[in-house]
C-alpha positions, 0 to 999 in steps of 0.5 A: 486846171486854173488859167490866168489870161493877161491882156495888156492894152494901151491904157488898161489891163484886161484879166480873166481867170479860167478853169477846165471843168469836165474838159470844158473851158469856163471863165470864172472871173474877169477884171479891167484894171489900170496899168499901174495897179493891174498885177497887184489888184488881180493877185489880191482877188485870185484865191487859187494860184494859176497853173498857167498864165497866158499873156497877150504879146503884140509883136511876134514878127515872123519868129512866133506863129503860135503860142509859146512858152515864155522862157528867158531866151524867148523873152530876150528875142521879144525885147528886140522887137520893142522898137516895132511896137513902142506903145505896146511891146515894152508894157506887154513884156514888163507885165510878163516879168511882173507876173513871173515875180508874182507867180514864179511856179506858173507856166507863162505862155505868150500869144501873139497879135501878129501870128494870125496874119502869117497866112498872108502872101509874101507879096501882100506883106512886101513894101515897094522898098529895096529887097534887102530891107524886106529881108531885114524885116521891114514888111507888113505884119498886121495886128489885132490877130487874137481878136480876128482869130476869135471873131472869125472862128465864132462867125464861122460856127454860127454862119457855116456858109461864110467859111469859104466866103470873102469877109472883112472884119473891122476891129474898131476901138481906141486902136482900130484896124480891119482884116480881109478874111478869105476861106477862113484865113487872113489875106490882108490887113490895114495895119502894116509894119507897126500898129500905126498904119491904116485907120484913124484911131483914138490917138494914132494917125493911121495912114500918113504920107511919109513925106510929112515925117521927112518934112518935120525932121527937116524942121528939127523934130527928133525921133522921140517927138515924132513918136509922141506925135504919131502914137499919143497926139494924133487921131481922134484926139489930134483932129478934134482937140477935145477927146480920143473917145468917139463917144464924147465926140458924138455928143459934141456939137463942136465942128472939130469933133464933127471933122474927126468923126467924119475922118474916122468914118471916111477912112474905115469905108476906104479901108473896107473898100480896099480889102474888098478889092484885095478879095475881088469882092465882099460877102460880109462885113463884121464889126467888133471892138469897143466902137464896133460892138457898142456904137450903133450910130458909128456902124450906121454912118459906115454902112450908109457910106457902103451902100454902093457895095450893097450894104443895107442896114436894118435900123432896128436890129442895129439899134439893138446890137443884134447878131446880124444888122443888115436887112433882107435886101442887103447884098452884103451881110453885116454882123456885130460879133463881140470879141473875147481876146482873153478866151482865145488866148487861153484856147491857143495856150491850153495845150502848151 
């Protein structure tokens, strides 16, 4: 069976082909392409038309807890969720439509970033708002679920003693979040109703007092301007005034760049501590995502600020991006686990 995975992010499309050989799923090719040319480029590279095409869909709300065939009826339901993730959901679904036109004979399947977090309790997902709003869907959903599903599965395969442990996974990249995993399931997440909440991100603000938005509305801002501010003009870019890329900021000696880095690290540590409090302790911390996997300097900043939780870094292991980067005296184990959302998508969808 030939399978194509399409992972539409906020700026690029990650695509990969897989084939089952002797019952084993193997990646056969992969690409990271610009949004504008993504499908055309991938189609020109593929020699054998895929039988299944698996799509990452950011928001499935409470309706979609497992991989689902993307029928016309399902697509109508998913379009209604676009206001909940305006940076990602419209693009995800436009990508589905384009792929359906390109490969009309293939089965198209959606996998959902929100699905992993549906194990969280009703109380965990509730805001202190009138119950009627909760019943209308104003609640915490959580995101990056495909990444957390893959990373937790790989972690427990290599470290079976952690299956019953209290683990925080920090998915740090252009979009960033953290998730508390206890006894193998999600129990809390930094992202809530939308992918805006929680950590400082490349261009997103993370946690924000809602009074700021009320103030800006009274000053005359409209919804479109606020959406642009929160999704595209804030975060590392907004604070530094230089770049949304943490790599560039680490190379800069500009005071504003230093402030952006410090804010990013502080919020990471605050959220990790908050998630540890939710679980009444923490046994392991896992870094993943573009920043989490590749930026030893940023990991070091975060671990150093978590020394009060018992985290101690092995400098050599961290510089080498080793599997375990904590030293032998650390009360909290610290790992680097590269994520693979495309493989997780295919694993979920192969039997649909």
